[in-house]
N, C-alpha and C positions, 0 to 999 in steps of 0.2 A: 882172811877174806872178809871178815866183818867190817873192817875199816873201809874197804872199797865200797861195800853196800851203803854204809852211812853216807859216804861221800856222794854217791849217786843220788841218794834220797834228798840230801841237802841241795844238790845242784838242781834237782827237779823242782823242789819247792821254790828255790830262787827263780827258776825259769817261769814257774807258774805265776809267782808274785809279779815278776817283770811283765809277763803277758797281761795280767790284770791291770797293772799300772799303765802299760802301753795302750791297752784297750780303752781304759778310762780316759787317758790322755787324748786318744784319737776321738773318742766320743765328745770330750770337751771341745776339741778342736772343731769337730764337725758341727756341733750345736752352736758353739759361740762364734766361730769364724765363718763357717759355710752356711749355717741356718740360724742366724742370731735372732733374738726377739727384737721387734722393731715397732715404732709408732708410724701410722700411715694415715693420711687424710684421703677420704673418698667421698665424691658427691653421689648422693642417693636421691632419686626422685620421690616426691611426696604424693600420696594418693589422697584426693579430696573426698571425704564421705559426708553423707547427710546433707547434700546440697539442697534437697527439698525443704529442709527445715527453714531455709531463708525466706520461703514464700510467706510464712506467718509475719515476718518483719517487713514484707513488701520489698525484699532485696533480691538481687540476682547476681550470680557469679559472672564476672566479665570473662567471656570465653578466651581461649588461647593462652591461659596462664600455665606455665610448667614449673611449679615450685619445686625446690630441692633443698636438702640440708647437707652440710659438709660434716661427716662423722670422722672423729679421730679414732682409728682402730689400733688395737695393740695385739700382736701375735707374732708367731715365727714368720720369717720371710716366706716360707713355703705356703703357710696357711693364708697369709695376707694377700700374696700375689694370686692365689687361686680363687680368691673370693669374687663373686660377681653380684651385681645389684639385685638380681632376682631372689637372692637368699635373704634379702631384707624386706620388711614391710613397714613403711613409715607412713602414718596417716595424720591428716588434720581433720578434726571433726567439727564441721560448721554448726552442728546442733548443740554443741556443748558450751558455747561462749556467746556473749552478747556482741553483736557485730553492728557496724554502721556503714553508711555509704562512704566510698573512697577506700583508702588503704587501711587494712587491719593487720596487726601483728598477732598471730595466733600460735600457741604452743603446739608442738607435734608429739605424737606418741610412737615409740618404737614397739611394734607389735611382734616382730619376728626378726631374729638375727642368728648368724651361725654360732654354734656352741664353742668352737675353738678360738673365738675372737672376742676380745674384750672391747667394749665401746667406752672410751674415757669421758666423752662429753654428753652422755645421754640425758643429763638432768636439765639442761638449759637450751633446748632447741626450739626456735621459733621460725615461722615463715610469714612473708607478706602476702596477703590475699586481697585483691582489689574487687570491691563490690560496687554495684550500681543500683539505682532505684529500679524495682521491678514494675514495668508498666505494660498496659494492654491497650490495644486500639483495634477498631474495626476498619478494614479497608475494602474497596470494591474488588471484585474478581473480574479479570479481563481474559479474553481468549485471543491468542496470537496464532494465526495459521500460516503455514508456509507451504510452498509447492503449488502445483496447478492441477485441478481435476482433469480427468481424461478429456481429450479433444471433444468439443461439442457438449460438454457438461459444465455446469456452474454450481458453486456452493451457495446456499442461502445463508441467512444470518445464523451464527452459532448461538445455541442456548444452553444454559447450565441449570442444574437443579437448585443451585444457591446463587445469590447475587453478591454476597460479601463474605469475607473471612476475618477471623480474629487472630491477631499476632500478639505474642507476649514474650517479654525478655528484658534484657538490660536496656535502659532508656536510650543510651547512645546509639543502639542499633535499631530499636523500634522507631525512633524518630526519622530514620532514613527511609522507612518503608512507605512506598507510594501505593502499592496494590498487590493483590495476589494474581498470579499469572498461570494459565494453563497453555502449554505449547503443543500444537498438533500439526502434523504433516499430512496434507490431503493429496499428495502427489499421485496422479493416476487413478483417483477414485471415481467411481461412476454410480455408486449407490449410497443411500443415506448412511451417515456415520452415527453410531451410538456406542460410546465407550466410557470407561472410567479412567481418569488421568490424574497424576499427582499435581499438587499446587505448589508453586514456589513463591516465596516472598521476595519482591524485587523493589529496587529503588527507582527513582524517576527516570533513570536511563535504561532500566530493564536489567540491571546487574543483580544477580541472585544474592540475597543476604541470608546466609545459613545459620547465623548466630541467634535466631529467634525460633520460637515454637509456633507453628501455624495450625489452626483448627478450623474446619476439618482439614485433613492432610490431602484429601482428593475430592474430586467432584465428577458428576456425571455430565458428559458433554454430548450434545446432539447437533449434527450439522446436516441439514437436508441437501442432497446433491441431485439436481434435476437436469434433464436433457434441455438443451437450448435450441433455438431456431432463429435464423436471421430473417427479418421481415422488412418490407419497404414502408414508406410513410405517405399517406394521402393528406395533402394540405387542403383544409376546408376554409373557404372565404365567404364573407357576406359583404354587401354594399359595393360602392364604386369609388374609384380614386377621385380625389378633388382636383380642381383647377385644370380642366382640359387635359388631365393626364389619362393615358390609357395603359392598361396592364400589358406589359410586353411578355415577361415570363417570371416564374417563381422558382427559386431553387431552395433546397433544404440540406442542412448539414447536422448530423450525418445523414446520408441517404438511406442507410439501413440501421436497424437496431437489433440487438439480441434480446429475445424474450425467453423466460423459462416458466415451466408449469407442468402439470400432469400432461403426458403425451396426448391423451384424447382431447384435451382442451386446445393445446397449441397447434395440433395438426390441422384444426379448422380455422386457424387465423392466418389469412394470406398477408395482411398488412394492418397497420395501425392508423387511425384517424387523428388529426390534431383537433383541438378545440377551434371553433370558428374565429378567423382573424377578420376584424371589421376594417375593410379597405378604406372606408371614409374617415377612419379615426386614427390614422397612423402618424407617429411623430417623426419617424425616420424611415429609411428603406430596409432596416433590419429589425426583426421582432422575434422574441422568444415565444414559441408556441408550445402549449402543454399537450402532451400525448394522452389520449384517452385509453385507459387500460381495461380490457374486459376482466370480469371476475376470475380469480384464480391464475392471473398472469402477472408476472413481475418482470421488471426490466433489469438487465445486467449492465454494469459499467455505464449507467446513464442516470442522470438526476431527474428524469421525467420530462425534460424539455428539449426541443430541437431549435436550431437557429434557422429562421426562414428569411430569405432575402427576396425583396420584391423589386423587380426591374420595371420601370415605367417609362413611358415616352410622352412628350407633350404633343398635342395636336396643334398645328399651325396652318395659317392661310397664306396663299401667295397669289399674286396677280401675274398672268403671263399674256403677252401679246403675240398672236399667231396669224400667219396668212391663212385665208380661207381658200381651200382647194375645191376643185369640182371633180366628181367621179361619175362614171357611167354616161359620159357625154357622147352624143351622136355626132359623128364626123361631118354630117351634111349640114350642120347648123353652126352658126357663130353665137357665142354666149357672152353677155356682159353682166357683171354683178354691180349692184349699187354700193357695195362696201367690200373691200378686199382684205380687211383685217378684223379680227375679233379679239376682245380682251376677256380672258378666262380668269375666274377666281376659283382656286382649288384648295382643298384642305387635306391634311394627312399627317402622319407621324413626322416629327421634325427631321428624322434621318431620311425618310422617304422623299419628303419635299425638297430637302437640300440636295438630294441626288438626282432630282428630276431635270431632264433636258428637253428643250422644245421638240427635238426629233422623236421623243418618246410618245408624243401626243399627235393624234390625227384630228384635224379640224376641217370640215368639208360640208358641201351641199351635194345631195344626191340628185343627179339629173336623169335618172332612169325613166325612160318612156315619156320624156317631156317634149311637147311639140312647140311650134311657133307661138310667140306671145310673151306676155309678162306673167311671171309666176312668183308668188310669195312663198319662200321655202325656209324651213327651219335650218339653223346651223347645227350640224351634228358634231359630237366630240367623242373620240375613243381615248380613254385614259388607262394608264397601267394599273395593275392591281394595287389596292391599298390607297389609291388617290380618289377623292370624291370631288364632284363638280358642285361648287356652291352657286355660282351664277355665270352667265355668259352675256356679253353685250357686243353687237346686237344679238337678239335671240332668233330673229328672222331677217332674211334679206330678200330684195327683189331681184329676180333674174330675168334678163331680156334675151329671148332666143329668136334669131332670124336665120332664114335659109341663106346658104352661101350663094354668091353670084358666081356663075361659071364663066370663064373667058377662055375661048379656044379649047373648051372641054377639059380644062385643067382646074382642079380644085385649089383654091387658095386657102391655106390653113391659117386661121387667126386665133387659134385656141390659146387661151392662157395656160 
C-alpha cells in the first residue's frame, strides 16, 4: 500500500507545481499582454501663480492664455488610462523669474502627480507666457439710459458721484478703452432714481473690454424723474414791419412744448413767453425765438428755441373810376349832376386790393329831402372792410333839381 501513497503524494506535488507554474504563467500573460507597462503622452494645463509679482516690473499678463505641458507618463495601461488631469498640479511661478515684455519661456514645476505613475520628462518643462506693459489711464464716466419713463414723466440729467474712472491692465487692451459706462434702464419709472450700478470699461463703439481692471468698480447714479406738462407759446413782438408791410399772422413751431419741474411750480404755468421779436429788424420771414423759462422749470426735448414764421402783406394803392349814383331821390323832381363819374384812390393789403371789384363799392350822392334848386353835395363812398379811401375826385358835385312838368296828368320819368 505504501507505494500507492507515495505515488499519490508525488502526483499531488507535481499538480501543485504545475498549478503554481500555470498561475505564474497566467499572471505573466495578464501583466505583460493584457496590462503591459507603457509610455503615454498627456497634455496637462499649467496654473499661473504669483501674477501680482509682475506689477513691480510694470508688466501684465495678456489674458486668455491657456498654457499646457505635454508629460510623458510611464505606468501600466490600467493606471495610465485611468489617470486624469485633476490628479496633476503643474505651476508656472511668475514671481520666481525675470520677465520681459513679449514672449517669455519659463520653466514649470510639477507640484502634484499620481503615485503609481512615473513622469519621464519632469526635468525640462517650459511654457511660453506672453506679457505686455502694464499701463493705467483715467477715462470719463458716462451714463447710458434706455427705456422710457412712465407716460407724462421725463428724466432729468443723470449725475454720478464720480466723473472718471481708472483702468489698468495690458497696454494692448487699455489703449482700446474710451470711457467707463454705467447702463441703466428707466422704463416705466415715475420717481427719482437713486442706485448703485457696476461700471464697465468700453471701447469707442461701446463694446465692453473685460481684460482690464477698473477702479472703482461701481458708482452711485441719480436720475431725477419729474412730471411733465404740455404748454402753449405766446409770441411777443415789438416794433412795426418795414416798407409798407403789415402783419398778417404769426405761426410758431412747435405750437406746444413739454416742461418739467416740481408739480406746484408747473401747475401754475399755462404757457411760455418768447423773448421779444423786433418786427422792424427782421432779415427774413422766419426767426428763432428764445423761450423764457421761469425758475425751476426745464424744457424737455427742446433746445430752448422755437421757430416763428411771420406772414406779412404789402399795402398798395389803386385808382378806380366809378359812376356816381343818386339815392333817396324824390320822384316828383328831375335831377341833373354836373359830373357823373368819380375817380377813387383806395389802399389796402395787396390781396384785398387785387380781389376788389367795382360792384363791391358804392359811390353816390344822397338826395334825401332835397328841394328845387342847385345844391353842392359831397360824393359818398362805401368800401368793403379792409379797404381805405385815400382820395376822391371830385369830392363834391353840383346837383340841379327841377320839378317835373306834367302833361295830361302823367308823370314823365327822366331819372338817371
